[in-house]
BALUM-731092 format. One line per 5 residues: number of its first residue (from 0); for each residue x, y, z of C-alpha. Coordinates in steps of 0.001 Angstrom, whole numbers. Layout:
REM BALUM-731092
NUM) X Y Z | ...
This chain:
REM BALUM-731092
0) 90873 101711 113698 | 90734 99805 116483 | 92070 101111 119882 | 93194 99310 123055 | 94898 98999 125536
5) 97486 96683 126698 | 99921 95479 129707 | 102573 93800 129388 | 102251 90073 129165 | 98434 91195 127614
10) 97216 89532 124290 | 95456 90424 121718 | 93714 87909 119406 | 93495 88577 115138 | 90933 85163 114146
15) 91602 81995 115014 | 95304 82180 114367 | 97456 85408 115103 | 97905 86485 118630 | 99833 89457 118961
20) 101842 89753 122846 | 103071 92919 124715 | 106159 91309 125942 | 107764 94623 126975 | 107342 98229 127811
25) 110235 100568 128321 | 109218 104424 127729 | 108170 105557 124423 | 108442 102041 123219 | 107102 98435 123480
30) 108077 95196 122380 | 105004 92886 119974 | 105412 89223 119202 | 103458 87919 116996 | 102752 84373 116287
35) 100814 83470 112926 | 100793 80510 110604 | 103698 80563 108013 | 102465 81554 105101 | 101182 84862 107106
40) 103225 87916 105918 | 104206 90379 108443 | 106244 93573 107432 | 106828 96924 109374 | 104643 99676 107254
45) 107678 101656 107423 | 110509 99097 105554 | 108153 98394 103312 | 107041 101924 102448 | 111074 102527 101928
50) 111687 99384 99677 | 108710 100694 97570 | 110228 103749 97510 | 113980 102542 95896 | 111745 100341 93953
55) 110097 103606 92136 | 113062 105284 91914 | 115625 102724 91154 | 112777 102441 87766 | 112373 105085 87032
60) 116791 105532 86455 | 116578 102661 84560 | 114063 103665 82123 | 115570 107162 81922 | 119080 105368 80972
65) 117403 102734 78657 | 115990 106306 77286 | 118927 108237 76640 | 120388 104534 75232 | 117772 104901 73207
70) 118338 108245 71538 | 122089 107424 71338 | 121695 104349 69415 | 119202 106257 66903 | 121705 109073 66351
75) 124471 106635 65679 | 122225 104977 62949 | 121376 108925 61482 | 117796 108100 62661
């Protein structure tokens, strides 16, 4: 991991076409601006993690529901 110190208004270049700009520094938080081509996906890691975990939980719940339905079907068919 590269660690840099930047001041408000300073930029970081990633490759030829991604620019990160420090927009504002307020206490212990900063605002960043990201200029990147449309084809580049920019995600907040904590949001991506939360969505992934929610999707996994929903998938597990659906699997449990499917198993219950299959068991009920087998029971009603006398299997």
